[in-house]
N, C-alpha and C positions, 0 to 999 in steps of 0.2 A: 817759549813763553805762551801760555794759553790765553787767548783773548776772551774777555768776558762777554756775556750776552748783552747786546744793546737793547736798552729799554725803548719801547715804542711810544715815545712822547716827543713833543716839540723840543728841538735843540735851541736853547736860549742864546748861546753864543753865536753871533752873526757870522764870524769867520768859520767856525766849525760847521755851522749849518750850510754855508756856501760850499765848503769842501765836500761835505757828505752829499749834497745835492749833485755836485759835478760827478762824483764817483758813481753814485747809484744811477744817475741818468745815463751815463755811458754803459753801465751794465744792463740796464733795462732795454736800451736801444739795441744792444748786442743780442740779448735774448729774443727780442722781437724779430730781428733779422734771421737768427738761427731757426726760429719756429717757422718762419715763412719758407725757408729753403728746405729744411728737413721734412716738413709735413705738407708742403705745397699748399699752405694756407694763405688766405688773403688777410693780411695784418695791417692795421692802421693804428698808429700811436701818436697821441698829441699830448704835449707837456707844456705847461706855462710855469715859469719860475716865479718867485716872489716879486721880482721886479717887473713881471709881465712879459718877459721874453718868451718867444714861442720856439719849441723844439718839436719836430715831428718826424715820423718814419711811416712809410707806406710801401707795401710790397708791389703795388701797382700805382694807381692814381688816387691820391688822398681824397679828392672831391667825389670820385665815383664810389669810393669806399664809404664815405659819409652818406651819400645818397642811398646806397644799398642798406646801410644801417637804419636810416630814417624810414625806408619802406618796411623793413622787417619790424622795426619798433612799432610802426603804425598797425601792421597786421597783428602783431602780438597784442597790442592794446585792444584791437577789435575783438580778437579771440577771448581775451580776458573779460571784456565787457559782455560778450555773448555767454561766457561761462557763468558770470555773475548773475545775468538775467535768468539763465536756466536754473541756477542754484536757488534764486529767489522764488521762481515758479515751483520748484520742487518743495521748498519749505512751505509755501502756501498750500500745495496739494496735500502735504503731510498733515498740516493743521486741519484742513477740510476733512480728510479721511478720519482723523482722530475724533472730530466732532460727530461724524456720521456713525462711527463705531460706538461712541458713547451713547448716542441717541438710540441705536439699535439694541444695545445692552439694556438700557432703561425700558424700552418697549418690550423686550423679551421678558424681563422680570415682571412687568405689569401683566403681560398675557398669562404668565404662570401664577398670577395671583399675589405676587409680592409687591410691596411698595404701592399698594392701592389706597392706603390710609390717607395719603395727602392728595389724592385725585379728586377733582371736582366732578359734578354731575355730568358735565359735557365730556370730560375725559373718560368716565366710566361708560357712558353711552357709546363713545367711539370704540373703546375696548370690546364692548359687547358686540358691536357690529362686525369688528374684525374677527372675533371668535366664531360668530355665526357664518361669516363668509368662509372661514377656514374649514368649519364643519361641512358646509355645503360642498366645497371642493373635495374633501376627503370622501364624502358619500358618493360623489360622481365618479371618483377614481375607483372606489371599491366596486360599484355597480359595473363599471367597465371591465374590471378584472374578472368579475363573476361571469359576465357575458362571454368573454374570451375563453374562460375555462369551460363553460357549457358547450360552446362551439367546438372546442378541441375534443371534448368527450364524445360529442355527436359524430365527429369525423372519425374518431377511433372506432366507434360502434359500427359505422358504415363499412369501414375497412374489415372488421372482424366478420360481419355478415357476408361480405363478398368472398372472403377467404373460406368461410364455412361452406358456402354454396359451391365453390370450385372443388373443395375436398369431397363433398357429397356426390357431385357429378362424376368425379374421377372414380369414386368407389362403386357407383352404379354401373359404370362401363366395364369393370373387371368381371370375368367369369366366376361363377360360384366355385368354391373350393371342393375337391374330391378327397375323401379320406380312404386310404387303403390299409386294411389290417390283415394279418395272417393268424389264423387260429390253429394251434397245435393241440391235437387230441392226445390225452395222456395214455389211453389203453394201448397195449402192445399189438402191433400188427395192423394198426389202422394208419393210413397215410395222412399227411398234413392236408388241410383243406384251406384254400385261399378264397376269401370273399371280399367284395367291394361294397362299401357303404357310400351312398350318394345322398348329399344334403341339398335340398332344393325341390322345386316342383318337378313332377314326373315328366320325363321326356315323351313326346308323342310317339305312339306305336305306328309303325309303317304297315300298310295293308299289303299283305302278300308275303 
């Protein structure tokens, strides 16, 4: 015979309720003992019946187990409180950042010329000062880049001049080239004549 599933609700009959309590209490205490032995866990179990009778099980000392539980519960409460405080701070920071982003978006649109219809004279004056300051910074940056580029080009020019001077000095130290040609005369019976052509200033004549 298959037993039906017991509904989880209060048993109205007193006798049946007492029998169920006795059976399930014994099974719960047995499971607690098995858990402590099989898993080497510190287990503490406290049961109060309807009449107020106490049933308990502890794998060590029930008072020490309760003290350990209280310490851990207190630490857990402290951590939860710290987490809640951090969460609240993060929410506040998110709200603050959202407001800053919204303000920057509005300021950017105004600087671009949008949404200025509702601006007062003071607001327009402030926008104008911001634009003038931005233009001044842009001009300073542009002039600095120009100066850096000019210095770079001057340095490249100096390098080229030095390399050109070195090449000229090396060329002047080399001896002038000599060209040797052989002339072959076409008429029969006349031997070949070899001449040397010299390019450059004439060599000094030796006396004697």
